[in-house]
N, CA, C, O and the ligand as a Tripos MOL2 file, in Angstrom:
@<TRIPOS>MOLECULE
protein
  257   255    65     0     0
PROTEIN
NO_CHARGES

@<TRIPOS>ATOM
      1 N         -59.9410  -37.9990  -38.7040 N.3       1 MET1
      2 CA        -59.5590  -37.3690  -37.4300 C.3       1 MET1
      3 C         -58.9310  -36.0090  -37.6990 C.2       1 MET1
      4 O         -58.1030  -35.8650  -38.5990 O.2       1 MET1
      5 N         -59.3210  -35.0400  -36.9340 N.am      2 PRO2
      6 CA        -58.7420  -33.7090  -37.1360 C.3       2 PRO2
      7 C         -57.3310  -33.6060  -36.5520 C.2       2 PRO2
      8 O         -56.9480  -34.3550  -35.6530 O.2       2 PRO2
      9 N         -56.5910  -32.6700  -37.0850 N.am      3 VAL3
     10 CA        -55.2420  -32.4080  -36.5910 C.3       3 VAL3
     11 C         -55.3010  -31.2480  -35.6180 C.2       3 VAL3
     12 O         -55.8930  -30.2100  -35.9100 O.2       3 VAL3
     13 N         -54.6920  -31.4260  -34.4770 N.am      4 TYR4
     14 CA        -54.6330  -30.3580  -33.4920 C.3       4 TYR4
     15 C         -53.1920  -29.9180  -33.3220 C.2       4 TYR4
     16 O         -52.2520  -30.7020  -33.4540 O.2       4 TYR4
     17 N         -53.0540  -28.6410  -33.0260 N.am      5 GLU5
     18 CA        -51.7210  -28.0770  -32.8690 C.3       5 GLU5
     19 C         -51.4470  -27.8550  -31.3830 C.2       5 GLU5
     20 O         -52.2980  -27.3570  -30.6460 O.2       5 GLU5
     21 N         -50.2620  -28.2290  -30.9680 N.am      6 TYR6
     22 CA        -49.8880  -28.0870  -29.5580 C.3       6 TYR6
     23 C         -48.5670  -27.3510  -29.4660 C.2       6 TYR6
     24 O         -47.7290  -27.4100  -30.3660 O.2       6 TYR6
     25 N         -48.4050  -26.6490  -28.3380 N.am      7 LYS7
     26 CA        -47.1450  -25.9630  -28.1150 C.3       7 LYS7
     27 C         -46.6840  -26.2130  -26.6910 C.2       7 LYS7
     28 O         -47.4690  -26.1510  -25.7440 O.2       7 LYS7
     29 N         -45.4090  -26.4940  -26.5590 N.am      8 CYS8
     30 CA        -44.8470  -26.7390  -25.2430 C.3       8 CYS8
     31 C         -44.3610  -25.4280  -24.6480 C.2       8 CYS8
     32 O         -43.5210  -24.7550  -25.2460 O.2       8 CYS8
     33 N         -44.8740  -25.0520  -23.4810 N.am      9 PRO9
     34 CA        -44.4340  -23.8020  -22.8580 C.3       9 PRO9
     35 C         -43.0320  -23.9190  -22.2840 C.2       9 PRO9
     36 O         -42.3950  -22.9070  -21.9940 O.2       9 PRO9
     37 N         -42.5530  -25.1260  -22.1180 N.am     10 GLY10
     38 CA        -41.2320  -25.3220  -21.5340 C.3      10 GLY10
     39 C         -40.1160  -25.0550  -22.5240 C.2      10 GLY10
     40 O         -39.2160  -24.2640  -22.2400 O.2      10 GLY10
     41 N         -40.1570  -25.7100  -23.7010 N.am     11 CYS11
     42 CA        -39.0710  -25.5930  -24.6680 C.3      11 CYS11
     43 C         -39.5140  -24.8740  -25.9410 C.2      11 CYS11
     44 O         -38.7010  -24.6150  -26.8290 O.2      11 CYS11
     45 N         -40.8040  -24.5540  -26.0250 N.am     12 GLY12
     46 CA        -41.2790  -23.8250  -27.1950 C.3      12 GLY12
     47 C         -41.5480  -24.6990  -28.3970 C.2      12 GLY12
     48 O         -41.8950  -24.1990  -29.4670 O.2      12 GLY12
     49 N         -41.3910  -25.9950  -28.2320 N.am     13 ASN13
     50 CA        -41.6400  -26.9080  -29.3490 C.3      13 ASN13
     51 C         -43.1110  -26.8670  -29.7490 C.2      13 ASN13
     52 O         -44.0010  -26.8900  -28.8990 O.2      13 ASN13
     53 N         -43.3470  -26.8050  -31.0460 N.am     14 GLN14
     54 CA        -44.7100  -26.7880  -31.5570 C.3      14 GLN14
     55 C         -44.9000  -27.9880  -32.4620 C.2      14 GLN14
     56 O         -44.0740  -28.2530  -33.3350 O.2      14 GLN14
     57 N         -45.9840  -28.7130  -32.2530 N.am     15 PHE15
     58 CA        -46.1750  -29.9400  -33.0210 C.3      15 PHE15
     59 C         -47.6540  -30.1980  -33.2430 C.2      15 PHE15
     60 O         -48.5160  -29.6850  -32.5300 O.2      15 PHE15
     61 N         -47.9160  -31.0090  -34.2540 N.am     16 ASP16
     62 CA        -49.2960  -31.3590  -34.5880 C.3      16 ASP16
     63 C         -49.5700  -32.8000  -34.1810 C.2      16 ASP16
     64 O         -48.6950  -33.6620  -34.2500 O.2      16 ASP16
     65 N         -50.7790  -33.0340  -33.7660 N.am     17 LEU17
     66 CA        -51.1870  -34.3900  -33.4210 C.3      17 LEU17
     67 C         -52.5290  -34.6970  -34.0520 C.2      17 LEU17
     68 O         -53.4370  -33.8660  -34.0660 O.2      17 LEU17
     69 N         -52.6360  -35.9070  -34.5730 N.am     18 LEU18
     70 CA        -53.9240  -36.4010  -35.0460 C.3      18 LEU18
     71 C         -54.6490  -37.0120  -33.8510 C.2      18 LEU18
     72 O         -54.1820  -37.9890  -33.2660 O.2      18 LEU18
     73 N         -55.7670  -36.4420  -33.5010 N.am     19 ARG19
     74 CA        -56.4880  -36.9680  -32.3350 C.3      19 ARG19
     75 C         -57.9740  -36.9780  -32.6180 C.2      19 ARG19
     76 O         -58.4810  -36.2500  -33.4710 O.2      19 ARG19
     77 N         -58.6430  -37.8200  -31.8800 N.am     20 ARG20
     78 CA        -60.0930  -37.7710  -31.9330 C.3      20 ARG20
     79 C         -60.5540  -36.4680  -31.2880 C.2      20 ARG20
     80 O         -59.8910  -35.9330  -30.4000 O.2      20 ARG20
     81 N         -61.6860  -35.9710  -31.7410 N.am     21 MET21
     82 CA        -62.1990  -34.7220  -31.2030 C.3      21 MET21
     83 C         -62.3800  -34.8020  -29.6860 C.2      21 MET21
     84 O         -62.1580  -33.8260  -28.9690 O.2      21 MET21
     85 N         -62.7860  -35.9810  -29.2130 N.am     22 SER22
     86 CA        -63.0280  -36.1510  -27.7830 C.3      22 SER22
     87 C         -61.7370  -36.1450  -26.9710 C.2      22 SER22
     88 O         -61.7590  -36.0110  -25.7480 O.2      22 SER22
     89 N         -60.6030  -36.2940  -27.6740 N.am     23 GLN23
     90 CA        -59.3190  -36.3150  -26.9730 C.3      23 GLN23
     91 C         -58.5700  -34.9940  -27.1080 C.2      23 GLN23
     92 O         -57.4700  -34.8380  -26.5760 O.2      23 GLN23
     93 N         -59.1660  -34.0570  -27.8140 N.am     24 ALA24
     94 CA        -58.4570  -32.8210  -28.1550 C.3      24 ALA24
     95 C         -57.9460  -32.0800  -26.9300 C.2      24 ALA24
     96 O         -56.8630  -31.4950  -26.9590 O.2      24 ALA24
     97 N         -58.7180  -32.1030  -25.8650 N.am     25 ASP25
     98 CA        -58.3290  -31.3270  -24.6870 C.3      25 ASP25
     99 C         -57.6470  -32.1680  -23.6150 C.2      25 ASP25
    100 O         -57.3760  -31.6920  -22.5120 O.2      25 ASP25
    101 N         -57.3750  -33.4180  -23.9540 N.am     26 GLU26
    102 CA        -56.6560  -34.2320  -22.9850 C.3      26 GLU26
    103 C         -55.1840  -33.8350  -22.9890 C.2      26 GLU26
    104 O         -54.6680  -33.3470  -23.9940 O.2      26 GLU26
    105 N         -54.5170  -34.0470  -21.8650 N.am     27 PRO27
    106 CA        -53.1080  -33.6430  -21.7640 C.3      27 PRO27
    107 C         -52.2370  -34.3710  -22.7820 C.2      27 PRO27
    108 O         -52.4290  -35.5560  -23.0530 O.2      27 PRO27
    109 N         -51.2880  -33.6460  -23.3330 N.am     28 VAL28
    110 CA        -50.3180  -34.2600  -24.2350 C.3      28 VAL28
    111 C         -48.9150  -33.9930  -23.7000 C.2      28 VAL28
    112 O         -48.6980  -33.0590  -22.9280 O.2      28 VAL28
    113 N         -47.9930  -34.8050  -24.1110 N.am     29 THR29
    114 CA        -46.6190  -34.6760  -23.6460 C.3      29 THR29
    115 C         -45.7350  -34.1960  -24.7880 C.2      29 THR29
    116 O         -45.7880  -34.7240  -25.9000 O.2      29 THR29
    117 N         -44.9320  -33.1990  -24.4980 N.am     30 CYS30
    118 CA        -44.0030  -32.6870  -25.4960 C.3      30 CYS30
    119 C         -43.0120  -33.7820  -25.8790 C.2      30 CYS30
    120 O         -42.3860  -34.3770  -25.0020 O.2      30 CYS30
    121 N         -42.8560  -34.0600  -27.1870 N.am     31 PRO31
    122 CA        -41.9270  -35.1090  -27.6210 C.3      31 PRO31
    123 C         -40.4650  -34.7330  -27.3950 C.2      31 PRO31
    124 O         -39.5850  -35.5930  -27.4370 O.2      31 PRO31
    125 N         -40.2100  -33.4570  -27.1590 N.am     32 SER32
    126 CA        -38.8290  -33.0230  -26.9840 C.3      32 SER32
    127 C         -38.3710  -33.0800  -25.5270 C.2      32 SER32
    128 O         -37.2770  -33.5610  -25.2320 O.2      32 SER32
    129 N         -39.2160  -32.5860  -24.6220 N.am     33 CYS33
    130 CA        -38.7720  -32.4740  -23.2330 C.3      33 CYS33
    131 C         -39.6770  -33.1980  -22.2520 C.2      33 CYS33
    132 O         -39.4160  -33.2030  -21.0490 O.2      33 CYS33
    133 N         -40.7430  -33.8100  -22.7610 N.am     34 ASN34
    134 CA        -41.6460  -34.5900  -21.9190 C.3      34 ASN34
    135 C         -42.4120  -33.7650  -20.8960 C.2      34 ASN34
    136 O         -42.9770  -34.3130  -19.9500 O.2      34 ASN34
    137 N         -42.4320  -32.4550  -21.0830 N.am     35 ASN35
    138 CA        -43.3000  -31.6360  -20.2580 C.3      35 ASN35
    139 C         -44.6920  -31.6150  -20.8700 C.2      35 ASN35
    140 O         -44.8780  -32.0350  -22.0120 O.2      35 ASN35
    141 N         -45.6540  -31.1340  -20.1240 N.am     36 GLY36
    142 CA        -47.0040  -31.0320  -20.6520 C.3      36 GLY36
    143 C         -47.0930  -29.9100  -21.6700 C.2      36 GLY36
    144 O         -46.5960  -28.8090  -21.4330 O.2      36 GLY36
    145 N         -47.7210  -30.1840  -22.7970 N.am     37 ALA37
    146 CA        -47.9030  -29.1670  -23.8210 C.3      37 ALA37
    147 C         -49.3530  -28.7110  -23.8510 C.2      37 ALA37
    148 O         -50.2560  -29.4260  -23.4170 O.2      37 ALA37
    149 N         -49.5550  -27.5210  -24.3650 N.am     38 GLN38
    150 CA        -50.8950  -26.9700  -24.4030 C.3      38 GLN38
    151 C         -51.3960  -26.9010  -25.8230 C.2      38 GLN38
    152 O         -50.6290  -26.6530  -26.7530 O.2      38 GLN38
    153 N         -52.6900  -27.1210  -25.9880 N.am     39 ARG39
    154 CA        -53.2620  -27.0660  -27.3250 C.3      39 ARG39
    155 C         -53.3240  -25.6210  -27.8030 C.2      39 ARG39
    156 O         -53.6940  -24.7140  -27.0570 O.2      39 ARG39
    157 N         -52.9560  -25.4330  -29.0550 N.am     40 VAL40
    158 CA        -53.0760  -24.1280  -29.6780 C.3      40 VAL40
    159 C         -54.4140  -24.1040  -30.3930 C.2      40 VAL40
    160 O         -54.6420  -24.8830  -31.3180 O.2      40 VAL40
    161 N         -55.2870  -23.2250  -29.9730 N.am     41 LEU41
    162 CA        -56.6110  -23.1680  -30.5730 C.3      41 LEU41
    163 C         -56.5290  -22.5410  -31.9580 C.2      41 LEU41
    164 O         -55.8810  -21.5130  -32.1550 O.2      41 LEU41
    165 N         -57.1950  -23.1800  -32.9100 N.am     42 SER42
    166 CA        -57.1040  -22.7240  -34.2890 C.3      42 SER42
    167 C         -57.6860  -21.3290  -34.4610 C.2      42 SER42
    168 O         -57.3610  -20.6300  -35.4210 O.2      42 SER42
    169 N         -58.5450  -20.9230  -33.5340 N.am     43 VAL43
    170 CA        -59.1380  -19.5980  -33.6360 C.3      43 VAL43
    171 C         -58.0800  -18.5130  -33.4670 C.2      43 VAL43
    172 O         -58.2840  -17.3680  -33.8710 O.2      43 VAL43
    173 N         -56.9470  -18.8810  -32.8660 N.am     44 PHE44
    174 CA        -55.8630  -17.9390  -32.6570 C.3      44 PHE44
    175 C         -54.7990  -18.0490  -33.7470 C.2      44 PHE44
    176 O         -53.7020  -17.5060  -33.6100 O.2      44 PHE44
    177 N         -55.1280  -18.7520  -34.8260 N.am     45 ALA45
    178 CA        -54.1300  -19.0260  -35.8580 C.3      45 ALA45
    179 C         -53.5110  -17.7610  -36.4270 C.2      45 ALA45
    180 O         -52.3420  -17.7620  -36.8110 O.2      45 ALA45
    181 N         -54.2820  -16.6830  -36.4870 N.am     46 SER46
    182 CA        -53.7650  -15.4600  -37.0730 C.3      46 SER46
    183 C         -53.1450  -14.5540  -36.0110 C.2      46 SER46
    184 O         -52.8210  -13.3960  -36.2740 O.2      46 SER46
    185 N         -52.9900  -15.0960  -34.8220 N.am     47 PHE47
    186 CA        -52.3890  -14.3090  -33.7500 C.3      47 PHE47
    187 C         -51.1120  -14.9870  -33.2840 C.2      47 PHE47
    188 O         -50.9430  -16.1970  -33.4400 O.2      47 PHE47
    189 N         -50.2410  -14.2170  -32.7260 N.am     48 THR48
    190 CA        -49.0530  -14.7730  -32.1100 C.3      48 THR48
    191 C         -49.0160  -14.2690  -30.6740 C.2      48 THR48
    192 O         -49.7430  -13.3430  -30.3130 O.2      48 THR48
    193 N         -48.1890  -14.8650  -29.8790 N.am     49 THR49
    194 CA        -48.1450  -14.4710  -28.4750 C.3      49 THR49
    195 C         -46.9810  -13.5190  -28.2380 C.2      49 THR49
    196 O         -45.8250  -13.8450  -28.5070 O.2      49 THR49
    197 N         -47.3070  -12.3520  -27.7350 N.am     50 GLY50
    198 CA        -46.2830  -11.3590  -27.4570 C.3      50 GLY50
    199 C         -45.5310  -11.6870  -26.1820 C.2      50 GLY50
    200 O         -45.8890  -12.6220  -25.4650 O.2      50 GLY50
    201 N         -44.5040  -10.9300  -25.9020 N.am     51 SER51
    202 CA        -43.6850  -11.1900  -24.7280 C.3      51 SER51
    203 C         -44.4710  -10.9800  -23.4410 C.2      51 SER51
    204 O         -44.0890  -11.4700  -22.3790 O.2      51 SER51
    205 N         -45.5700  -10.2460  -23.5500 N.am     52 SER52
    206 CA        -46.3940  -10.0140  -22.3700 C.3      52 SER52
    207 C         -47.2720  -11.2150  -22.0640 C.2      52 SER52
    208 O         -47.8820  -11.2900  -20.9980 O.2      52 SER52
    209 N         -47.3340  -12.1510  -22.9950 N.am     53 GLY53
    210 CA        -48.1790  -13.3140  -22.8090 C.3      53 GLY53
    211 C         -49.5690  -13.1120  -23.3710 C.2      53 GLY53
    212 O         -50.3870  -14.0310  -23.3500 O.2      53 GLY53
    213 N         -49.8440  -11.9320  -23.8690 N.am     54 SER54
    214 CA        -51.1520  -11.6840  -24.4410 C.3      54 SER54
    215 C         -51.0970  -11.8660  -25.9490 C.2      54 SER54
    216 O         -50.0940  -11.5310  -26.5790 O.2      54 SER54
    217 N         -52.1540  -12.3860  -26.5240 N.am     55 PRO55
    218 CA        -52.1810  -12.5140  -27.9840 C.3      55 PRO55
    219 C         -52.1840  -11.1370  -28.6280 C.2      55 PRO55
    220 O         -52.9480  -10.2540  -28.2390 O.2      55 PRO55
    221 N         -51.3300  -10.9710  -29.6040 N.am     56 VAL56
    222 CA        -51.2830   -9.7040  -30.3190 C.3      56 VAL56
    223 C         -51.3940   -9.9970  -31.8110 C.2      56 VAL56
    224 O         -50.9690  -11.0610  -32.2620 O.2      56 VAL56
    225 N         -51.9520   -9.0810  -32.5720 N.am     57 PRO57
    226 CA        -52.0640   -9.3110  -34.0270 C.3      57 PRO57
    227 C         -50.7070   -9.4840  -34.6700 C.2      57 PRO57
    228 O         -49.7350   -8.8520  -34.2560 O.2      57 PRO57
    229 N         -50.6300  -10.3470  -35.6930 N.am     58 MET58
    230 CA        -49.3830  -10.5860  -36.4100 C.3      58 MET58
    231 C         -48.7360   -9.2820  -36.8780 C.2      58 MET58
    232 O         -47.5230   -9.0990  -36.7830 O.2      58 MET58
    233 N         -49.5800   -8.3830  -37.3850 N.am     59 ALA59
    234 CA        -49.0800   -7.1520  -37.9690 C.3      59 ALA59
    235 C         -48.2940   -6.3280  -36.9460 C.2      59 ALA59
    236 O         -47.3750   -5.5900  -37.2990 O.2      59 ALA59
    237 N         -48.6730   -6.4690  -35.6760 N.am     60 ALA60
    238 CA        -48.0170   -5.6820  -34.6420 C.3      60 ALA60
    239 C         -46.8410   -6.4190  -34.0370 C.2      60 ALA60
    240 O         -46.1520   -5.8880  -33.1670 O.2      60 ALA60
    241 N         -46.6080   -7.6310  -34.4880 N.am     61 ALA61
    242 CA        -45.5860   -8.4450  -33.8780 C.3      61 ALA61
    243 C         -44.4780   -8.7980  -34.8780 C.2      61 ALA61
    244 O         -43.7870   -9.8060  -34.7320 O.2      61 ALA61
    245 N         -44.3330   -7.9600  -35.8750 N.am     62 GLY62
    246 CA        -43.3120   -8.2200  -36.8840 C.3      62 GLY62
    247 C         -41.9110   -8.0300  -36.3170 C.2      62 GLY62
    248 O         -41.7420   -7.6870  -35.1470 O.2      62 GLY62
    249 N         -40.9090   -8.2560  -37.1640 N.am     63 PRO63
    250 CA        -39.5230   -8.0880  -36.7050 C.3      63 PRO63
    251 C         -39.2670   -6.6470  -36.2760 C.2      63 PRO63
    252 O         -39.7490   -5.7040  -36.9040 O.2      63 PRO63
    253 N         -38.5260   -6.4970  -35.2310 N.am     64 THR64
    254 CA        -38.2630   -5.1460  -34.7230 C.3      64 THR64
    255 C         -36.8490   -4.7360  -35.0730 C.2      64 THR64
    256 O         -36.4250   -3.6310  -34.7350 O.2      64 THR64
    257 ZN        -41.0360  -29.2510  -24.5920 Zn       65 ZN65
@<TRIPOS>BOND
     1     1     2 1
     2     2     3 1
     3     3     4 2
     4     3     5 am
     5     5     6 1
     6     6     7 1
     7     7     8 2
     8     7     9 am
     9     9    10 1
    10    10    11 1
    11    11    12 2
    12    11    13 am
    13    13    14 1
    14    14    15 1
    15    15    16 2
    16    15    17 am
    17    17    18 1
    18    18    19 1
    19    19    20 2
    20    19    21 am
    21    21    22 1
    22    22    23 1
    23    23    24 2
    24    23    25 am
    25    25    26 1
    26    26    27 1
    27    27    28 2
    28    27    29 am
    29    29    30 1
    30    30    31 1
    31    31    32 2
    32    31    33 am
    33    33    34 1
    34    34    35 1
    35    35    36 2
    36    35    37 am
    37    37    38 1
    38    38    39 1
    39    39    40 2
    40    39    41 am
    41    41    42 1
    42    42    43 1
    43    43    44 2
    44    43    45 am
    45    45    46 1
    46    46    47 1
    47    47    48 2
    48    47    49 am
    49    49    50 1
    50    50    51 1
    51    51    52 2
    52    51    53 am
    53    53    54 1
    54    54    55 1
    55    55    56 2
    56    55    57 am
    57    57    58 1
    58    58    59 1
    59    59    60 2
    60    59    61 am
    61    61    62 1
    62    62    63 1
    63    63    64 2
    64    63    65 am
    65    65    66 1
    66    66    67 1
    67    67    68 2
    68    67    69 am
    69    69    70 1
    70    70    71 1
    71    71    72 2
    72    71    73 am
    73    73    74 1
    74    74    75 1
    75    75    76 2
    76    75    77 am
    77    77    78 1
    78    78    79 1
    79    79    80 2
    80    79    81 am
    81    81    82 1
    82    82    83 1
    83    83    84 2
    84    83    85 am
    85    85    86 1
    86    86    87 1
    87    87    88 2
    88    87    89 am
    89    89    90 1
    90    90    91 1
    91    91    92 2
    92    91    93 am
    93    93    94 1
    94    94    95 1
    95    95    96 2
    96    95    97 am
    97    97    98 1
    98    98    99 1
    99    99   100 2
   100    99   101 am
   101   101   102 1
   102   102   103 1
   103   103   104 2
   104   103   105 am
   105   105   106 1
   106   106   107 1
   107   107   108 2
   108   107   109 am
   109   109   110 1
   110   110   111 1
   111   111   112 2
   112   111   113 am
   113   113   114 1
   114   114   115 1
   115   115   116 2
   116   115   117 am
   117   117   118 1
   118   118   119 1
   119   119   120 2
   120   119   121 am
   121   121   122 1
   122   122   123 1
   123   123   124 2
   124   123   125 am
   125   125   126 1
   126   126   127 1
   127   127   128 2
   128   127   129 am
   129   129   130 1
   130   130   131 1
   131   131   132 2
   132   131   133 am
   133   133   134 1
   134   134   135 1
   135   135   136 2
   136   135   137 am
   137   137   138 1
   138   138   139 1
   139   139   140 2
   140   139   141 am
   141   141   142 1
   142   142   143 1
   143   143   144 2
   144   143   145 am
   145   145   146 1
   146   146   147 1
   147   147   148 2
   148   147   149 am
   149   149   150 1
   150   150   151 1
   151   151   152 2
   152   151   153 am
   153   153   154 1
   154   154   155 1
   155   155   156 2
   156   155   157 am
   157   157   158 1
   158   158   159 1
   159   159   160 2
   160   159   161 am
   161   161   162 1
   162   162   163 1
   163   163   164 2
   164   163   165 am
   165   165   166 1
   166   166   167 1
   167   167   168 2
   168   167   169 am
   169   169   170 1
   170   170   171 1
   171   171   172 2
   172   171   173 am
   173   173   174 1
   174   174   175 1
   175   175   176 2
   176   175   177 am
   177   177   178 1
   178   178   179 1
   179   179   180 2
   180   179   181 am
   181   181   182 1
   182   182   183 1
   183   183   184 2
   184   183   185 am
   185   185   186 1
   186   186   187 1
   187   187   188 2
   188   187   189 am
   189   189   190 1
   190   190   191 1
   191   191   192 2
   192   191   193 am
   193   193   194 1
   194   194   195 1
   195   195   196 2
   196   195   197 am
   197   197   198 1
   198   198   199 1
   199   199   200 2
   200   199   201 am
   201   201   202 1
   202   202   203 1
   203   203   204 2
   204   203   205 am
   205   205   206 1
   206   206   207 1
   207   207   208 2
   208   207   209 am
   209   209   210 1
   210   210   211 1
   211   211   212 2
   212   211   213 am
   213   213   214 1
   214   214   215 1
   215   215   216 2
   216   215   217 am
   217   217   218 1
   218   218   219 1
   219   219   220 2
   220   219   221 am
   221   221   222 1
   222   222   223 1
   223   223   224 2
   224   223   225 am
   225   225   226 1
   226   226   227 1
   227   227   228 2
   228   227   229 am
   229   229   230 1
   230   230   231 1
   231   231   232 2
   232   231   233 am
   233   233   234 1
   234   234   235 1
   235   235   236 2
   236   235   237 am
   237   237   238 1
   238   238   239 1
   239   239   240 2
   240   239   241 am
   241   241   242 1
   242   242   243 1
   243   243   244 2
   244   243   245 am
   245   245   246 1
   246   246   247 1
   247   247   248 2
   248   247   249 am
   249   249   250 1
   250   250   251 1
   251   251   252 2
   252   251   253 am
   253   253   254 1
   254   254   255 1
   255   255   256 2
@<TRIPOS>SUBSTRUCTURE
     1 MET1         2 RESIDUE 1 A MET
     2 PRO2         6 RESIDUE 1 A PRO
     3 VAL3        10 RESIDUE 1 A VAL
     4 TYR4        14 RESIDUE 1 A TYR
     5 GLU5        18 RESIDUE 1 A GLU
     6 TYR6        22 RESIDUE 1 A TYR
     7 LYS7        26 RESIDUE 1 A LYS
     8 CYS8        30 RESIDUE 1 A CYS
     9 PRO9        34 RESIDUE 1 A PRO
    10 GLY10       38 RESIDUE 1 A GLY
    11 CYS11       42 RESIDUE 1 A CYS
    12 GLY12       46 RESIDUE 1 A GLY
    13 ASN13       50 RESIDUE 1 A ASN
    14 GLN14       54 RESIDUE 1 A GLN
    15 PHE15       58 RESIDUE 1 A PHE
    16 ASP16       62 RESIDUE 1 A ASP
    17 LEU17       66 RESIDUE 1 A LEU
    18 LEU18       70 RESIDUE 1 A LEU
    19 ARG19       74 RESIDUE 1 A ARG
    20 ARG20       78 RESIDUE 1 A ARG
    21 MET21       82 RESIDUE 1 A MET
    22 SER22       86 RESIDUE 1 A SER
    23 GLN23       90 RESIDUE 1 A GLN
    24 ALA24       94 RESIDUE 1 A ALA
    25 ASP25       98 RESIDUE 1 A ASP
    26 GLU26      102 RESIDUE 1 A GLU
    27 PRO27      106 RESIDUE 1 A PRO
    28 VAL28      110 RESIDUE 1 A VAL
    29 THR29      114 RESIDUE 1 A THR
    30 CYS30      118 RESIDUE 1 A CYS
    31 PRO31      122 RESIDUE 1 A PRO
    32 SER32      126 RESIDUE 1 A SER
    33 CYS33      130 RESIDUE 1 A CYS
    34 ASN34      134 RESIDUE 1 A ASN
    35 ASN35      138 RESIDUE 1 A ASN
    36 GLY36      142 RESIDUE 1 A GLY
    37 ALA37      146 RESIDUE 1 A ALA
    38 GLN38      150 RESIDUE 1 A GLN
    39 ARG39      154 RESIDUE 1 A ARG
    40 VAL40      158 RESIDUE 1 A VAL
    41 LEU41      162 RESIDUE 1 A LEU
    42 SER42      166 RESIDUE 1 A SER
    43 VAL43      170 RESIDUE 1 A VAL
    44 PHE44      174 RESIDUE 1 A PHE
    45 ALA45      178 RESIDUE 1 A ALA
    46 SER46      182 RESIDUE 1 A SER
    47 PHE47      186 RESIDUE 1 A PHE
    48 THR48      190 RESIDUE 1 A THR
    49 THR49      194 RESIDUE 1 A THR
    50 GLY50      198 RESIDUE 1 A GLY
    51 SER51      202 RESIDUE 1 A SER
    52 SER52      206 RESIDUE 1 A SER
    53 GLY53      210 RESIDUE 1 A GLY
    54 SER54      214 RESIDUE 1 A SER
    55 PRO55      218 RESIDUE 1 A PRO
    56 VAL56      222 RESIDUE 1 A VAL
    57 PRO57      226 RESIDUE 1 A PRO
    58 MET58      230 RESIDUE 1 A MET
    59 ALA59      234 RESIDUE 1 A ALA
    60 ALA60      238 RESIDUE 1 A ALA
    61 ALA61      242 RESIDUE 1 A ALA
    62 GLY62      246 RESIDUE 1 A GLY
    63 PRO63      250 RESIDUE 1 A PRO
    64 THR64      254 RESIDUE 1 A THR
    65 ZN65       257 GROUP 0 **** ****
């Protein structure tokens, strides 16, 4: 079973789950706050999310 990465938009908790591929897009619950978490797509692994909410390259999102 592949590992999928999820992030909770409520508390920012990021966690991995072992799920069947067919369950990858099913809703998951954040273990910290019980809000719905969203799957982090592996294609965005080299990107981080800027304060604008848009994905920005890591290089441009370093410490300021
Ligand atoms: Zn949470």
